[in-house]
C-alpha positions in Angstrom: 47.9 183.7 71.7 45.6 180.7 72.3 44.9 179.7 75.7 46.3 176.1 75.1 49.8 177.7 74.0 49.2 180.3 76.9 49.5 177.9 79.3 52.3 176.0 77.6 54.7 178.9 78.6 53.7 179.5 81.8 55.3 175.7 82.4 58.5 177.3 81.5 59.4 174.9 78.5 62.4 176.6 77.9 63.8 175.1 81.4 62.7 171.2 80.5 65.9 170.0 78.7 67.1 169.8 82.6 64.7 167.3 83.0 64.8 165.7 79.5 68.0 164.8 79.3 68.8 163.3 82.3 65.8 161.0 81.7 66.8 160.3 78.2 70.4 159.4 80.0 69.1 157.1 81.7 66.6 155.3 79.5 69.6 154.7 77.0 72.1 153.6 79.6 69.9 151.0 80.5 70.2 149.8 76.9 73.9 150.0 76.5 74.5 148.0 80.0 71.7 145.6 79.7 71.2 145.0 75.9 72.8 141.6 75.5 71.5 140.4 79.0 68.7 137.4 79.2 65.6 139.1 81.2 66.0 142.6 79.6 63.5 144.0 77.4 63.5 147.6 76.1 60.2 149.0 76.8 59.1 152.0 74.6 56.0 152.6 76.7 58.1 153.0 79.9 60.4 155.4 78.1 57.5 157.7 76.8 56.0 157.4 80.4 59.2 158.3 82.3 60.0 161.4 80.0 56.3 162.7 80.6 56.7 161.9 84.2 59.9 163.6 84.3 58.4 166.8 82.4 55.5 166.7 84.3 57.0 167.0 87.9 59.4 169.4 86.6 56.6 171.9 85.3 55.0 171.3 88.9 58.2 172.5 90.2 58.2 175.8 88.1 54.6 176.4 88.5 55.0 176.2 92.3 58.1 178.2 92.2 56.2 181.0 90.6 53.3 180.9 93.2 55.7 181.1 96.0 58.0 183.5 94.6 54.9 185.7 94.3 53.5 184.8 97.6 56.7 185.4 99.5 57.0 189.2 97.3 60.3 187.8 95.8 58.9 188.3 92.4 58.0 191.7 91.5 57.3 194.1 88.3 60.5 195.3 88.5 62.7 191.7 89.2 65.2 190.3 87.2 64.4 187.8 84.2 61.1 187.0 83.3 57.8 187.8 84.5 56.2 185.6 86.9 52.4 185.3 85.3 51.1 186.3 88.7 53.0 189.3 88.9 51.8 190.6 85.4 48.1 189.6 86.2 47.9 187.2 83.2 46.7 184.4 85.8 45.6 184.6 89.5 46.6 182.5 92.1 43.9 180.1 91.9 44.6 179.3 88.3 48.1 178.9 89.2 47.6 176.4 91.5 44.9 174.8 89.1 47.8 174.3 86.9 49.9 172.8 89.2 47.6 170.6 89.9 46.9 169.2 87.0 50.7 169.0 86.4 50.8 167.0 89.5 48.3 164.7 89.1 49.9 163.5 85.6 53.3 162.9 87.5 51.6 161.0 90.4 49.3 158.9 88.0 52.9 158.0 86.3 54.7 157.6 89.4 51.9 154.9 90.9 51.9 152.9 87.3 55.5 152.5 87.9 55.5 151.7 91.7 52.8 149.1 90.3 55.2 147.6 87.9 58.6 148.2 89.3 58.3 147.8 93.2 60.0 149.5 95.7 63.1 151.3 94.5 60.8 153.4 92.9 58.9 154.2 96.0 61.7 155.9 97.2 62.3 157.9 93.8 58.6 159.1 93.6 58.4 160.0 97.3 62.0 161.8 97.1 60.9 163.9 94.0 57.4 165.0 95.3 58.8 166.3 98.7 61.4 167.9 97.0 59.2 169.4 94.3 56.9 171.2 97.1 60.2 171.8 99.1 62.1 173.9 96.6 60.1 177.0 97.5 56.9 175.8 99.4 57.4 176.8 103.2 58.4 175.7 105.6 61.4 174.2 104.2 62.2 176.7 101.1 65.2 175.2 100.0 65.6 177.5 97.1 65.5 180.6 99.7 68.4 178.5 102.2 71.2 178.2 100.1 70.2 174.5 99.0 68.9 174.8 95.4 71.9 173.7 93.8 71.9 170.7 95.7 68.3 170.1 95.5 68.3 170.3 91.8 71.6 168.1 91.7 69.5 165.6 93.3 65.9 165.7 92.1 66.8 166.6 88.4 70.5 165.1 87.9 70.3 161.9 89.8 66.8 160.7 90.7 65.7 161.6 87.0 68.5 159.5 85.7 67.9 156.6 87.9 64.5 156.6 87.7 64.2 156.3 84.0 66.9 153.7 84.0 65.2 151.6 86.7 62.0 151.3 85.0 63.5 149.7 81.7 66.2 147.8 83.8 64.5 146.8 87.4 64.5 143.2 86.0 68.1 142.7 85.8 69.6 146.0 87.5 72.5 145.2 90.1 74.1 147.2 92.9 77.2 147.7 90.3 74.7 148.7 87.6 73.0 151.2 89.7 76.5 152.5 90.8 77.7 153.2 87.4 74.0 155.1 86.2 74.0 157.3 89.6 78.1 157.9 88.3 76.7 158.6 84.7 74.4 161.2 86.2 76.5 163.4 88.1 77.8 165.8 85.0 74.9 166.8 84.0 73.7 167.3 87.6 76.7 169.7 87.6 75.7 171.5 84.7 71.9 171.9 86.1 73.2 173.4 89.0 75.2 175.5 87.3 72.0 177.1 85.4 70.6 177.8 89.0 73.7 179.0 90.1 73.7 181.6 87.0 70.4 182.5 87.5 71.3 183.3 91.5 74.6 185.1 90.7 72.6 187.2 88.5 69.9 188.5 90.7 72.0 188.7 93.5 71.2 192.3 94.0 67.3 191.6 94.1 67.5 188.5 96.3 69.5 190.3 98.9 67.1 193.1 99.1 64.3 190.6 99.4 66.0 188.7 101.9 66.4 185.5 100.1 69.5 183.4 100.8 71.2 181.9 98.1 74.3 180.0 97.7 75.8 182.8 95.5 74.9 185.2 98.5 76.3 182.6 101.2 79.6 182.7 99.5 80.1 186.1 99.8 81.8 188.0 97.3 80.8 188.1 93.5 84.4 186.7 92.5 84.0 184.1 94.9 80.5 183.1 92.9 82.0 183.5 90.0 84.5 181.1 91.0 81.7 178.7 92.2 79.8 178.8 88.9 83.0 177.9 86.9 83.3 174.9 89.6 80.2 173.8 88.4 80.7 173.8 85.1 84.2 172.8 84.9 83.4 170.0 87.5 81.1 168.3 85.1 83.8 167.9 82.4 86.3 166.8 85.2 84.0 164.3 87.0 82.9 162.9 83.5 86.6 162.0 82.6 87.4 160.4 86.3 84.1 158.3 86.0 85.0 157.0 82.6 88.6 155.8 83.8 87.2 154.7 87.3 84.6 152.6 85.6 86.5 151.1 82.4 87.5 147.9 84.1 84.1 147.3 86.1 81.1 145.4 84.9 79.1 148.4 83.6 81.8 150.6 82.5 80.7 154.2 81.5 81.2 154.3 77.7 83.9 156.2 76.5 81.8 157.2 73.4 80.3 159.7 76.1 83.5 161.7 76.2 81.8 163.6 72.7 80.0 165.6 75.3 83.2 167.1 75.6 82.8 168.9 72.4 80.8 171.5 74.1 83.8 173.0 76.2 84.0 176.1 74.0 80.1 176.8 74.9 81.2 176.2 78.7 84.1 178.8 78.1 81.3 181.3 76.8 79.1 180.6 79.9 81.7 181.1 82.5 83.3 184.0 81.3 79.7 185.8 80.8 79.1 185.3 84.5 81.2 188.4 85.3 79.4 191.2 85.3 76.2 189.5 84.8 74.3 191.1 88.0 74.0 194.4 86.5 71.0 194.7 84.8 72.0 197.2 82.2 74.5 194.7 81.0 74.5 192.7 78.3 75.2 189.3 80.1 72.4 190.2 82.2 69.5 188.7 79.9 72.2 186.1 78.5 74.0 184.4 81.1 71.2 182.1 82.0 69.9 181.1 78.5 73.6 180.4 77.9 74.1 177.8 80.8 70.9 176.5 79.5 72.4 175.9 76.0 75.5 174.5 77.6 73.3 171.5 79.4 71.0 170.9 76.6 74.5 170.4 74.1 76.2 168.4 76.8 73.0 166.5 77.5 72.0 165.5 74.0 76.0 164.7 73.2 75.9 162.3 76.1 72.7 160.7 75.1 74.2 160.4 71.5 77.3 158.4 72.8 75.5 156.1 74.8 73.1 155.8 71.7 76.2 154.7 69.7 77.9 152.6 72.8 74.7 150.3 72.5 74.9 149.8 68.9 78.8 148.8 68.6 
């Protein structure tokens, strides 16, 4: 394996759809909402930079997550899921932090560019995104270990990445009404991104409890309640999506009904929630499959939503 490919895998690229599709949603939403308005001009440069910046901050979060989970003792050789590069000895702590620093530098450089180009609203999005990336697993906040991981990824990945990608395209024509529509549009994927993390935490209930980590899966109590929460997050995405389409159909910036083609992913959603039962047992078939299946669900849903927005922008 080449060194470059090795470092690419350290970044956990299989998780990147959780940042890629919210970013694409915001970018295409700007076109769908403002394509006929005077003063709006789509920028391919901004689209590419928004995507690279979102992936860079996501990669930074992944690497810092591995570093602090190793340092806290949460990740061990017998831990659930993938093996942490620090636990396996493939990287030293200094190398891991260097990888995080490179990814963070890319994200910060792109953030500064957008702040200069687009002004104050981007300052808040970049600042909140940076703080939340650090606070996810790093002390003193360690949101992941205080049952706040799901809410953090909903805000950082689902909402802020969608709004940020929208605003760097539409900052000259954006209004409070259009921003509200984009916020509502971000919610379904926010639920599904949180569902990925919850599936991971549900699977790891035994190990997290033994390590003293407090996740939302443990806070709600029994395995059945944790499964019920997972179902709520998954099916909540579809329910919220339908409600925002209906609720905005007479507004200035309605959520396009074409985005409902994302509901074609419902059979995959049914399989994902069914797999939660028994997935916390390491010897079960669900153990290895439950998180990847939830990730594929978000990928399928997000790509279909982007496709729906593209169709809406063309008709």
